N, C-alpha and C positions, 0 to 999 in steps of 0.2 A: 251351455256355460246356461242358457236361459230356461231350459227345460229341467235341469236340477234347480233353479230359483223358484220355478212355476210350481213344482214337487213337495219343494220345504215350505210354500204361502197356502198352500192347500186347505181348504178347511176342513178336512173329514180329519188331517192329526190333530189338531188342537180338539174339534169335538170329544177325539178320543182321548186325548188327553186329558180336558177335564171330567168325563166318565171315570176314567183309574183315577182320578185325585179324589173324586167323590166315593167309590167305593174304600179306597183307601181310607178317609173320615168316617165310614159305617165300623170298619175296624178300629180305630180308636175310640169311637162311643163303645164298639161292643165289649172294650176293656172296664168300665164301668157297671156293666150289665152284672145283676145277681141271678146267673145261673148256673151250674157246673160246667167246667170247663169253659169259661168265657175266656180266658185267657190264652188259652190253646187256639181256641176258635176266632178271634181277635189276631192273632200273630198269626195265623195261616193266612189270614184276607188281608193282612198288610203284606206280609211276603209276597204274595200273590199281585196286590195292587201294583207294589214298588215293582217290581219285576215286569210286569206289563208295560208300566208308566215307563220306563228304561227303556224297552225296548221302541216304543213310541217315540226317544226324545233319540234314540238314536237312526232309527229311520227318519226322522226328520234332517238330521247331520249327512243324513248319509246323500 
Protein backbone atom coordinates (compact mmCIF):
# COMPACT_ATOMS: atom_id res chain seq x y z
CA UNK A 1 0.00 0.00 0.00
CA UNK A 2 2.84 2.37 0.83
CA UNK A 3 4.49 1.99 -2.60
CA UNK A 4 1.15 2.69 -4.31
CA UNK A 5 0.80 5.96 -2.40
CA UNK A 6 4.41 6.88 -3.13
CA UNK A 7 3.85 6.18 -6.84
CA UNK A 8 0.67 8.31 -6.88
CA UNK A 9 2.51 11.22 -5.25
CA UNK A 10 5.39 11.06 -7.70
CA UNK A 11 6.30 14.47 -9.05
CA UNK A 12 6.77 13.10 -12.57
CA UNK A 13 3.07 12.31 -12.93
CA UNK A 14 2.03 15.85 -12.21
CA UNK A 15 4.67 17.44 -14.43
CA UNK A 16 3.44 15.19 -17.24
CA UNK A 17 -0.16 16.26 -16.56
CA UNK A 18 0.76 19.94 -16.69
CA UNK A 19 2.57 19.44 -20.00
CA UNK A 20 -0.37 17.62 -21.56
CA UNK A 21 -2.78 20.32 -20.40
CA UNK A 22 -0.50 22.92 -21.98
CA UNK A 23 -0.53 20.98 -25.26
CA UNK A 24 -4.33 20.90 -25.04
CA UNK A 25 -4.37 24.67 -24.60
CA UNK A 26 -2.30 25.02 -27.76
CA UNK A 27 -5.05 23.08 -29.53
CA UNK A 28 -7.67 25.44 -28.13
CA UNK A 29 -5.77 28.53 -29.26
CA UNK A 30 -5.26 27.06 -32.73
CA UNK A 31 -9.03 27.06 -33.21
CA UNK A 32 -8.80 30.82 -33.63
CA UNK A 33 -5.89 30.71 -36.07
CA UNK A 34 -6.35 31.93 -39.61
CA UNK A 35 -4.82 29.22 -41.76
CA UNK A 36 -6.32 26.42 -43.84
CA UNK A 37 -7.36 23.34 -41.85
CA UNK A 38 -6.83 25.08 -38.50
CA UNK A 39 -9.90 23.40 -37.05
CA UNK A 40 -8.73 19.96 -38.14
CA UNK A 41 -5.25 20.47 -36.69
CA UNK A 42 -6.64 21.82 -33.42
CA UNK A 43 -9.09 18.92 -33.08
CA UNK A 44 -6.30 16.38 -33.63
CA UNK A 45 -4.08 18.10 -31.04
CA UNK A 46 -6.94 18.26 -28.54
CA UNK A 47 -7.80 14.59 -29.06
CA UNK A 48 -4.21 13.44 -28.59
CA UNK A 49 -3.68 15.65 -25.54
CA UNK A 50 -6.93 14.42 -23.99
CA UNK A 51 -6.02 10.77 -24.48
CA UNK A 52 -2.52 11.24 -23.06
CA UNK A 53 -3.88 13.23 -20.11
CA UNK A 54 -6.45 10.53 -19.32
CA UNK A 55 -3.75 7.89 -19.53
CA UNK A 56 -1.67 9.86 -17.02
CA UNK A 57 -4.62 10.22 -14.65
CA UNK A 58 -5.37 6.50 -14.79
CA UNK A 59 -1.67 5.85 -14.21
CA UNK A 60 -1.87 7.88 -11.01
CA UNK A 61 -5.01 6.06 -9.89
CA UNK A 62 -3.47 2.68 -10.57
